[in-house]
N, C-alpha and C positions, 0 to 999 in steps of 0.2 A: 503497498502499500502505500506512495506517495504523501511524502509531506504539505500543507499548504502552499501557501509563499502565504511570511503575514501582515496583512493585511492595514492602509495607516489610519489614519481618524479622518472619517467623514467633512474637509468642511460648505462652508455654506456655500461655494461657486458648481462642486459639484449634486451639491440640490440644487438649484436651482437652474444645474443643467437640464439634470428629469424631472426634473416639477414639469419645465420648459415643454422636452418634447411628453413623459404626459401630456401637455393638455390644461396641463393644472392647473388654476389659479393660487399661490399663493403667498402672503402679506411676511411682509423680512420682519416679522416676528414667528411664524411658524416654520420662516428655513430653520433663520437660528436654531429654532427648536425641535424641529430635525437633525436636522448635523449634529444636537447636544445629545438625541436617542441611538439617531442611529452610530454615530460613535461605540457607544454601549453595550450596543448589540456588535459591535468588531471589535472591541474587546474582549467583548465576553465567547466571541470565537476563532483569536489569536491567543484563546488558556487551555480552549478548546482541540484543536489546532496542533498545541507541546505533547501532547496526550502521544507515551510510548501504543500503538493497535496492536504493533505489527504476530505476533500471537491470538488478535481476537477478533475470530471469525468471520467476513461479510454478513447481513443478516438484513430481514425487509421487514418484516417482523421483532415486538421485542416474548410475545409466547409461539412456539408453534405453531401451525394452522396446515386444514387440512378444508378439502375445496369442498361449501361449509349453501352449495347447490343445491335443490330438489333436481332427483331424474326428470328432463324432459320428456313428458306427456303427455298422451292429448289427453287429454278429459272435458265432463260437459260444464256449458255459462251456463249461466239464469237466463231461466225460458221469461223468453222478449212483454210481461201482461209483471217480470216480478222487478226487471230493469228498466222498467219505464214507467212505474207505479210512480214516483216521485217526480214526475219532466210535468212537468206546465206548462206545457207541448207535447200532444202529437200527432203524428201522422201519418198510413200507412206504414204503421206501427212500427215508426223512429223515434226521431228528436225533430219535435217540427225548433227552431230557432229563428233572430233576424238572419234577414239581408243583409251582405256586407259591404256588395259588388256592385 
C-alpha cells in the first residue's frame, strides 16, 4: 500500500476557486470559515496517512458481508382492484393522472 503525500492547509484562495468552479456564491466570512474547517479535515487526513498499514488487509466493509438479496423469482402482484383502491381517479383499470404535456 502506498503512502499518501502530506497535504498542506487549504487557503482562502483555493476555497474561493473551488466555490467559483462550483458556482457557489460565498461571502468572505464563509470562505474564511470553510478554509479553517477544511484545514482541520486535512490535518486529520494527514494523521491517518502517518499510520503504518502494511500488515492490514484491504477491506470494503467493517464487518463480513454476504449476499443480502432474496432470490429473484416471479411472484404474483397486487390485484388490480386492491392497487387502485386508494387512487383519487381511475379509468379502465389504470390510474388517471392530469395531462402534463
